[in-house]
N, C-alpha and C positions, 0 to 999 in steps of 0.2 A: 932214379933209384927204385928198385922193386919194393913193393909194400910188404912189411912183415905180416904174418897171419894175425898176430895178437899185439895189441897195445895195452900194456899193464899200467894203469894210472894209479900211482901211490900218493895219497894225500898225507902231508906231514905238518904238524905244528908242535915244535919241541918234542919231548919224549924220545930223545936220541937213542936210548938203549932199545926201544921198541923198533925204531927204524932200522937199526943195525941188524936185529934179529930177523925182521921182515925181509930185508934185502938178502941176508945170508940164506934164508929159506928159498927165495926166488932163484938164487944162483945155483941151487942144487937141482933145478929142473933138469931131467935128462931124457924125457920122452915126449916133449911138448912142442916140437917143431920150432919155427922161428918166431921170435917175439922181440919187442922193444919195451923199455921202461920209460915212462914219463913221470918224473917225480916233481910234485908241487911242494915247495917249502913256503908255508904261509907265515913269514916273518919270525921264524924261530930265533931264539936268543940263546940257545944252548949249543951243543956240538953237532946239531943236525946238519948244518951246511957242510961241515968237514966230512961227516960220514957219507953224505950224498956224493960229494966230490970224489972221495976215495972209492965209493961204490961204483961210480961211473967208470973209473979206470979199470976196475976188476971186471965189470960186465963187458966193456969194450975189448978187453984182452981176450975174452972168450967169444968174441964175435957178435955181441948183442949191442944194439944202439941204446943209448941212455941219455935222455934229455932232462935238464933241470930247469924248472921255472921258479925263479927266486923272487918272491914278493917281499917288498920291504915291510909290509904290515900284514896282519891277518885279515885277508879279504874274504874269508869264510869258505866253507866246503863247496858251496854251489859255484861261486865264481872260480875257485881254484880248479875244480873238475872241468868246468866249461873251458877254461884256458887250456887245459891239457887236451881236451877233445879237439880243439881248434888246430893243434899242431900234431896230434897223433896220426900215424900213417897206417895203422893196422886195419885189417878186414873186420876184426872183432875188437870191441873195447871191453876192458876188464877193470872194474873198480876194485882196489884193494886198499883198505886203510892200513896205516903203519902199525896197528896193533893186531893185524892178521898175519898168521904164519902158515905157509904151505905144509900140509901133512902128507900128501901123496904126490909123487913126482910127475905123474901123468895127468894131473887134474885138468890142465887146459885142454888137452886133446879130448878128454872124456866129456867135458862140458860142451865143447864144440860139436862133438858127435851127436849129442842130444839136440842141440839147436838145428843141426842139419837134417836130422831124422824127421823133424816136424816143422815145416816152415811157418806154422801158425804160432809157434812159441817165439815170443819177442824177447823175453828176458829170463835167464835161468840163474838159480842160486844153489850152492851146495848146502849141506848140513853144516851149521856152525856150532862148534863145541868149545867149551872152556878148556884151556890147555893145562889142566892139572887134574889129578885123580879125584873122583872117579870119572872125569871127562863127561860131565853132564851137558845136555844140549843147551846151547845159548839161544839159537833161533832156527826154526824149521819152516821158514816162510811166515807170512803175516796174514792175520784175519782182521776184518773190520766189522764191528757190530752194526746193527741197524741205526744206532744213535751216533756212530762215528768213532767209537772207542777202538783202539788198536790193540791187537793181541799178538804177542810173540809166540807162535805155536811151539809147543814142546819145551818152553823155557823151564829149566830145572829138572826135566825128565831124564831118565837113564838113557845113555847113548844108544842102547839096543832096544829101547821101548818100541814094540811093534807098531804102535800107532803112528810113529814118526819115521819108520823105516820103509814107508811106501811112497814111491814117486807120485806126485799129484799136482794138479793145478791149484794155485792159491790166489787169493785176491790181490796180494801185493808182496813185495820183497824189500828188505833193507839194503842199503847201498854199501855196507861194509865189505861185501864180496859178491859181485854179480858180473855176468857176462851178457853182452848183447851185440848184435851186428851193427856195424857202422851205418848201414842203410836205415836202421830204425831212427837214428838221430837225424838223418837226412830227411826222413818222412815226418817226424813229429816235433823236431827241434830239440835243443839241449835242455838242461835242467832250468826250471823257471826261476829267474832272479827275484820274482815276487816273494819267494820263500827265504831270501838271503837274510842272514848269513848261513843258516843251517836249520834243519828240522822240517820234516814232512815233504821235502822236495823229492825224495826217492819214491814215496808213496804216490805223490802226484804224477811223477814220471810213469809209474806203472799204470795208473788209471788212464793217463793219456794214451799209452800204448794199447791198453784194453779197448779204449773208445774207437780205435782203428781196427779192432778185430783180433788183436794179438792176445796170446795167453801168457800167464806168468807160471813158470814151472819151478817147483822145489824138487831136488833130487837128493836122496840120502846116499846115493852111490858114490858121491864125492864128499869128503869131509875136509874142513879147514878149521884151524885153531883161531879163536877170537877172544882176546882179553876183554873187550867191550868197554865202550865209553872212555876210551883213552885218547884218541886222536884229537878231539876237540875239548876234552875235559881240562879245566883249569885255564881256559881262555878268558882272561880277566876283562877283555874288551867285548865279551858277548854275555848278555843277560839271558841265560838259558831259560829261566822260568818265563820271562816275558816273551821270548821268541817262540817257545813251545806253545804257549797259550795263543798268541797271535796267529802263528802258522797253522795251528790246529783248527782254529776257527775258519781260516781261509780254505783249508782242505775240506772241511765239512760243508761250507757254503758252495764250494765248487763241485763236489762229488756226492752230495746228499741224494740227488736224484738217482744215483746209481746204487750206493750201498744200502739205502733204505729198502730196496727191493731184492737184496741178495740174501742168500742163506748163510750169513756170517755167524760168528760166535755170539753167544749171549753176553750181555754186559758184564756179568759176574765172572765170565771166563776170561775177561780182559784185564783183570786185576794184575798189577805188576808184582811179580814174585821176586823178593830180595834174595840174592845169592851171595854167600860169603866168598869174597874174591881174593885172589893172590896177584901180586905184581910180578913183573918179568924176572926180577932178581930172586924171587922165591920159587921159580919154576925151572926145571931142567928138561929141555926137549932134546931127545936123542937124534943124532944124524948118523948115517944117511937116512933119508926119509923113506917110509914104506911105500911100496907100489902094490896096488891090488892086482 
């Protein structure tokens, strides 16, 4: 069987209404070539399994392969994504959390064009924006201070802020929505299970790629909606405070020799900015999606 160009890996743990909206937005792709969806259900106990099953039928009816990996328990984001990459057939892997929604129909092709234009780019991320007015920036790539603090660049800034509307290399990227070639995983390996179940594995993946000479690229030319902290939020079997501290220490120990000598942000620029948020039931996203 021919390989699809893209394997879109969608991570799910409950939050069925977000999964439904995410899949609906993916179905509306109309200029993005051939792709498959690999959906990981990490032990959901709500309507997620039914929505994925029904989604599979809809995608397949339109000629797109749709695989479901159904875990009995919540094995975590890292194991779930690694499971998906083992069975994914695409030339490019695309991580999409179930609280991410497509905003522009040709997003896949445009991200792929960026990767192909510069072989030194290992991973690329679009501009992530909150899906309610005034559509503030959620993340424009990440910075790491010289003490190892993480900065979500542009968090809470205006969508059109010129400081974050310039394509640029960044220190690392979050995994909510990224694209990278299959060959990168073949070269550096999958996500490191040492960070299981979640937290810092994406930043570690970026630094591992960078250690092989690859660059991390943030592009504002593609935008995606992201509700943020939804896919794994409320996972009662994960102590987020504990794993965040533990994995943060591991990340710092592993990569201090790198970020201590980089021109990263100052520590005070890494303070977490609280954003007043809305849930999916409070947000109306219009379809069809816009294409630049």
